[in-house]
C-alpha positions in Angstrom: -15.6 -12.0 -32.1 -16.8 -13.8 -29.0 -14.8 -13.7 -25.9 -16.3 -17.0 -24.7 -18.6 -19.8 -25.8 -20.8 -21.0 -22.9 -21.7 -24.6 -23.5 -22.8 -27.4 -21.3 -20.1 -28.9 -19.1 -17.3 -26.5 -20.1 -14.4 -26.5 -17.9 -12.6 -23.2 -18.4 -9.1 -22.8 -17.3 -8.6 -20.4 -14.3 -7.8 -16.9 -15.5 -4.1 -16.0 -15.7 -3.7 -13.2 -13.2 -2.8 -9.8 -14.7 0.2 -8.6 -12.8 0.0 -5.0 -13.8 1.9 -2.8 -11.3 1.0 0.8 -10.7 4.5 1.8 -11.7 3.9 0.4 -15.1 1.0 2.7 -15.9 3.4 5.6 -16.5 5.7 3.3 -18.7 3.1 1.6 -20.9 3.6 3.8 -23.9 7.3 2.7 -24.0 7.2 -0.9 -22.7 4.2 -1.9 -24.7 4.8 0.0 -27.9 3.7 -3.0 -29.9 7.0 -3.6 -31.6 7.6 -7.0 -33.1 9.4 -9.3 -30.8 13.1 -8.5 -30.8 12.6 -5.0 -32.4 14.1 -2.1 -30.6 11.5 0.3 -29.2 12.0 3.8 -30.6 11.7 6.8 -28.3 8.3 8.4 -28.7 8.9 11.6 -26.7 9.2 13.8 -29.8 6.8 11.7 -31.9 3.2 12.6 -32.7 1.1 13.4 -35.7 3.4 13.4 -38.8 6.5 12.9 -36.7 8.4 9.7 -36.0 8.2 6.0 -37.1 4.8 5.2 -38.5 2.5 3.1 -36.4 -0.2 0.6 -37.4 -2.8 0.4 -34.6 -5.4 -2.4 -34.1 -8.7 -1.8 -32.4 -11.8 -3.9 -32.0 -12.5 -7.5 -30.9 -11.0 -10.9 -30.5 -10.6 -11.5 -34.3 -8.0 -8.8 -34.3 -6.6 -8.8 -30.8 -5.0 -12.2 -31.5 -7.3 -14.6 -29.6 -6.1 -18.2 -30.1 -2.8 -17.0 -31.4 -1.0 -19.3 -29.1 -2.0 -22.4 -31.0 -0.8 -23.5 -34.4 -3.4 -26.2 -35.2 -5.1 -28.6 -32.9 -4.4 -31.9 -31.2 -6.4 -34.1 -28.8 -3.3 -36.0 -27.9 -0.8 -33.4 -26.8 -1.3 -29.7 -26.6 2.5 -29.3 -26.9 2.3 -30.3 -30.6 0.5 -27.0 -31.4 1.9 -24.7 -28.7 3.6 -22.1 -30.8 3.9 -19.2 -28.2 3.7 -20.8 -24.8 2.0 -19.6 -21.6 3.0 -15.9 -22.1 1.3 -15.8 -25.6 -1.2 -13.1 -24.4 1.2 -11.0 -22.3 1.3 -7.4 -23.7 3.4 -6.1 -20.8 6.5 -7.8 -19.3 4.5 -9.2 -16.4 1.1 -10.2 -17.9 -1.9 -8.6 -19.6 -2.6 -4.9 -19.4 -6.3 -5.8 -19.4 -7.1 -9.3 -18.2 -8.5 -11.6 -20.9 -8.1 -9.1 -23.7 -5.7 -11.7 -25.1 -3.6 -9.4 -27.2 -1.4 -12.1 -28.7 2.2 -11.8 -29.8 1.0 -13.3 -33.1 -1.6 -10.5 -33.6 -1.8 -9.2 -37.2 -0.9 -5.6 -36.4 2.8 -6.3 -36.1 3.5 -6.1 -39.8 7.0 -4.7 -39.8 7.7 -3.2 -43.2 9.1 0.0 -41.6 6.3 0.3 -39.1 5.7 -0.4 -35.5 2.5 -1.9 -34.1 0.2 -1.2 -31.2 -2.6 -3.6 -30.2 -5.5 -1.8 -28.5 -8.1 -4.5 -29.3 -9.7 -6.7 -26.7 -11.3 -10.1 -26.9 -15.0 -9.8 -26.2 -15.2 -6.2 -27.2 -18.5 -4.7 -28.6 -19.0 -1.3 -30.1 -19.5 0.1 -26.6 -17.6 -0.5 -23.4 -18.9 -3.1 -21.0 -17.6 -2.7 -17.5 -20.3 -4.8 -15.8 -18.6 -8.2 -16.0 -15.8 -9.9 -14.2 -13.3 -8.5 -16.8 -13.3 -5.1 -18.4 -14.2 -5.0 -22.1 -13.4 -1.6 -23.7 -15.4 -0.7 -26.8 -14.9 1.8 -29.6 -15.9 4.7 -27.4 -14.5 7.3 -24.9 -15.5 5.5 -21.7 -13.4 6.6 -18.7 -14.1 5.5 -15.2 -11.4 7.7 -13.7 -9.6 4.7 -12.4 -7.6 3.8 -15.5 -10.2 1.9 -17.5 -10.9 3.6 -20.8 -12.6 2.8 -24.1 -10.6 2.0 -27.2 -11.3 5.3 -28.9 -9.9 7.2 -25.9 -6.9 4.8 -25.8 -6.3 5.5 -29.5 -6.5 9.2 -29.0 -4.0 9.1 -26.2 -1.6 6.9 -28.1 -1.9 8.8 -31.4 -1.1 12.1 -29.7 2.4 11.0 -28.9 3.0 8.5 -31.8 2.8 8.8 -35.6 -0.2 6.7 -36.4 -0.7 6.2 -40.1 -3.2 3.3 -40.3 -5.8 1.9 -37.8 -7.1 -1.6 -38.4 -10.5 -2.5 -37.0 -12.6 -5.6 -36.5 -15.9 -5.0 -34.8 -19.6 -6.1 -34.9 -19.5 -9.9 -34.2 -20.2 -9.5 -30.5 -23.0 -7.0 -31.2 -24.7 -9.8 -33.1 -24.2 -12.1 -30.0 -22.1 -14.5 -32.0 -20.9 -16.3 -28.9 -24.5 -17.1 -27.9 -25.3 -18.2 -31.4 -22.4 -20.7 -31.5 -23.3 -22.0 -28.0 -26.9 -22.6 -29.2 -25.8 -24.4 -32.3 -23.4 -26.7 -30.5 -25.9 -27.4 -27.7 -28.6 -28.3 -30.3 -26.1 -30.6 -32.0 -25.2 -32.4 -28.8 -28.7 -32.7 -27.4 -30.7 -33.8 -30.4 -30.3 -37.2 -32.2 -29.4 -37.4 -35.9 -32.9 -38.8 -36.6 -34.6 -35.8 -35.0 -32.2 -32.9 -35.5 -32.8 -29.7 -33.6 -31.3 -26.9 -35.7 -30.1 -23.6 -34.3 -30.7 -21.5 -37.4 -34.5 -21.4 -36.7 -34.3 -20.9 -32.9 -35.9 -17.6 -31.9 -32.8 -16.8 -29.8 -30.8 -16.9 -33.0 -33.1 -15.5 -35.5 -33.8 -12.4 -33.3 -30.2 -11.3 -34.0 -30.8 -11.1 -37.8 -34.1 -9.3 -38.0 -34.1 -6.1 -40.1 -34.5 -4.0 -37.0 -31.5 -5.5 -35.2 -29.3 -5.5 -38.3 -30.1 -1.8 -38.6 -29.4 -1.2 -34.9 -26.0 -3.0 -35.1 -25.1 -1.1 -38.3 -25.7 2.2 -36.5 -23.6 1.1 -33.5 -20.7 0.1 -35.8 -21.0 3.4 -37.7 -20.8 5.3 -34.4 -17.7 3.3 -33.5 -16.0 4.3 -36.7 -16.9 8.0 -36.2 -15.5 7.7 -32.6 -12.2 6.6 -34.1 -12.2 9.6 -36.4 -13.0 11.9 -33.5 -10.2 10.3 -31.5 -7.7 11.0 -34.3 -9.0 14.5 -34.9 -8.6 15.2 -31.1 -5.1 13.9 -31.3 -4.2 16.4 -34.0 -4.7 14.4 -37.3 -6.4 15.5 -40.5 -8.7 12.9 -41.9 -6.4 12.7 -45.0 -3.3 11.9 -42.9 -4.3 8.4 -41.8 -6.3 5.4 -43.1 -9.0 3.2 -41.4 -8.7 -0.4 -42.6 -11.9 -2.2 -41.9 -11.8 -5.9 -41.9 -14.6 -8.4 -42.3 -14.9 -11.8 -40.6 -13.6 -15.1 -42.0 -15.6 -18.3 -42.3 -14.5 -20.5 -39.4 -16.2 -23.8 -40.5 -16.8 -25.4 -43.9 -20.2 -26.0 -45.5 -21.8 -29.4 -45.1 -19.8 -31.1 -47.9 -16.5 -29.9 -46.5 -16.5 -31.6 -43.1 -14.2 -34.6 -42.5 -16.4 -35.9 -39.7 -19.9 -37.3 -40.2 -22.8 -35.4 -38.5 -24.0 -38.8 -37.2 -22.9 -39.6 -33.7 -20.8 -37.2 -31.7 -17.5 -37.4 -33.4 -17.9 -34.0 -35.0 -17.7 -32.4 -31.6 -16.0 -35.0 -29.4 -13.1 -35.4 -31.8 -13.2 -32.3 -34.1 -14.6 -29.7 -31.7 -17.0 -28.5 -34.5 -20.4 -29.6 -33.4 -22.7 -28.1 -36.0 -25.4 -29.9 -37.9 -24.9 -29.7 -41.7 -27.9 -27.5 -42.2 -26.6 -25.0 -39.5 -23.2 -25.0 -41.2 -24.8 -24.1 -44.5 -26.8 -21.3 -42.8 -23.7 -20.0 -41.0 -21.8 -19.7 -44.4 -24.7 -18.7 -46.6 -26.7 -16.4 -44.3 -25.2 -15.5 -40.9 -21.6 -14.6 -42.0 -22.7 -12.6 -45.1 -25.2 -10.7 -43.0 -22.6 -9.8 -40.4 -20.1 -8.8 -43.1 -22.5 -6.8 -45.2 -23.5 -4.9 -42.0 -19.9 -4.1 -41.3 -19.4 -2.8 -44.8 -22.6 -0.8 -44.9 -21.6 0.8 -41.6 -18.6 2.4 -43.4 -20.9 4.3 -45.7 -23.2 5.1 -42.8 -20.3 6.6 -40.9 -19.4 9.1 -43.6 -15.7 8.4 -43.3 -13.8 9.0 -46.5 -10.4 7.7 -45.5 -11.3 4.0 -45.3 -10.2 0.8 -47.0 -11.8 -2.7 -46.7 -9.9 -5.9 -46.0 -12.2 -8.8 -47.0 -11.4 -11.9 -45.0 -14.6 -13.9 -45.6 -12.8 -16.7 -47.6 -9.3 -16.1 -46.3 -9.0 -19.4 -44.5 -11.0 -21.6 -46.8 -9.2 -25.0 -47.1 -7.8 -24.6 -43.6 -10.9 -24.2 -41.6 -12.0 -26.1 -38.4 -12.8 -29.7 -39.3 -12.4 -29.1 -43.0 -11.6 -32.3 -45.0 -8.4 -30.8 -46.4 -6.7 -30.6 -43.0 -6.7 -32.5 -39.7 -5.5 -32.8 -36.2 -1.8 -33.4 -35.7 -2.3 -37.1 -34.9 -4.6 -37.5 -37.9 -1.9 -36.2 -40.2 1.0 -38.1 -38.7 2.6 -34.9 -37.3 4.1 -34.2 -33.9 5.0 -30.6 -33.9 3.9 -27.2 -35.3 7.5 -26.7 -36.4 7.4 -29.4 -39.0 7.6 -28.0 -42.5 4.1 -29.3 -43.6 2.2 -28.4 -40.4 1.0 -25.1 -41.8 -0.7 -26.8 -44.8 -2.0 -29.9 -43.0 -3.4 -28.5 -39.8 -6.3 -26.3 -39.0 -6.2 -22.5 -38.8 -9.2 -22.2 -36.6 -9.3 -23.3 -33.0 -11.6 -26.1 -31.8 -14.7 -25.3 -29.8 -13.6 -26.6 -26.4 -16.0 -28.6 -24.2 -15.4 -31.3 -21.7 -15.0 -33.7 -24.6 -12.2 -31.8 -26.3 -10.5 -30.2 -23.3 -9.2 -31.7 -20.2 -8.6 -31.0 -16.5 -5.9 -28.4 -15.9 -5.5 -27.9 -19.6 -3.7 -24.9 -21.1 -6.7 -24.0 -23.2 -9.1 -21.1 -22.6 -12.7 -21.6 -23.6 -12.7 -18.1 -25.1 -10.2 -19.3 -27.7 -12.9 -21.4 -29.3 -13.7 -20.9 -33.0 -11.0 -18.2 -33.4 -8.2 -17.8 -36.0 -5.1 -19.5 -34.5 -1.4 -18.8 -34.9 -1.3 -19.7 -38.6 -4.4 -17.6 -39.3 -3.1 -14.6 -37.4 0.2 -14.6 -39.3 -1.7 -15.2 -42.6 -3.9 -12.1 -41.8 -0.7 -10.2 -40.9 0.6 -10.8 -44.4 -2.5 -9.4 -45.9 -2.5 -6.4 -43.6 1.1 -5.8 -44.7 0.0 -5.9 -48.3 -2.8 -3.5 -47.5 -0.3 -1.2 -45.9 1.3 -1.1 -49.3 4.4 0.8 -48.3 2.4 3.6 -46.8 -0.2 3.9 -49.5 -2.9 1.8 -48.0 -5.2 -0.2 -50.3 -8.1 -2.6 -49.7 -8.7 -6.1 -51.2 -9.6 -9.7 -50.7 -7.2 -11.8 -48.6 -6.7 -15.4 -49.9 -4.2 -18.3 -49.6 -1.8 -18.2 -52.5 0.4 -21.3 -52.0 1.8 -23.8 -49.6 4.6 -23.6 -47.0 5.9 -20.5 -45.3 7.5 -17.3 -46.6 9.3 -15.2 -44.0 7.7 -17.5 -41.3 4.2 -16.7 -42.5 1.7 -18.6 -44.7 1.7 -17.6 -48.3 -1.1 -15.1 -48.8 -2.2 -12.7 -51.5 -4.3 -9.5 -51.4 -6.3 -9.3 -54.5 
């Protein structure tokens, strides 16, 4: 999903420098194997298709890279209350990020254990095709190669799979092709700059509706399908038969509730200034009833359009329901009388989706990134990890619908089920 949400008066935190030394380039396959924290890294020299410890690899955008994975809930009083991973949360090398602002979190879903190792190739802000035009490189699901070390995710997968035993590839893609960041920005701006007695909705703005025309939906479907076939080509080029690995395609979860589920009134500015969820009720209804289903159905139909036969689908649409941003079943730490994410009830009482950060919900020199806005946080990343593990199914991958199955934690993760 979006790498940033550009709203009026945002104060983004300065980028964390990516201290990637040239010496590390030759060592990345070992140093950043994607193993779970504390797990010994197995030698990959003799590994390859069919040989060695099985790997699960993630590709795609911010909803799978681990964006917002640092934060276990939200607080407007103290960021320390929700800081589960600290300032190195997005380091995927010993010294920083391999690609600046990809935000490959240590909480990312790909690190499922269960006899596997994980490799995170996803990047926050990624579209189906590579974008090298901005201030940060955004690799897409293609074979882009500028000859200077910047490559697309399909090429990165091909290179990794050639020397590692990849059994499952998990992908999240398409949200940025629908310009989701711009849509969110428009919705929040309309909320902030129109009064409750004369609401300016975003769902009927031309800049929003243009993303959901039949022509654009068809175009995005085609781009996603091409991305999927690029992944197949990458695996074939690395020496894999189509039957020897599985592509697990995940859909996007609902980040905000419908109108009746908000705990803050749409009157006044509390919904954004306190909750960080500035949507009018009508726009929240549209987001859940129209926008999200359209995006997810496009992702699903792209599987058929791609012609791939080794796919499974992980449905996340309702995975966080009951724990979404500003939902009336959860709250900020200070609203729930909690002081730390480590308290036993924090996972059930706090939000699993990060606030939309503006000047009202952020602060000077804060540890937050604007690009973390409206993304699954630490709890949600671990919850999805549980469902990916269940989808792995001991090496016989299956699809299903991911849902909350109980309260508390099991093995450090929220209780989830894959139906």
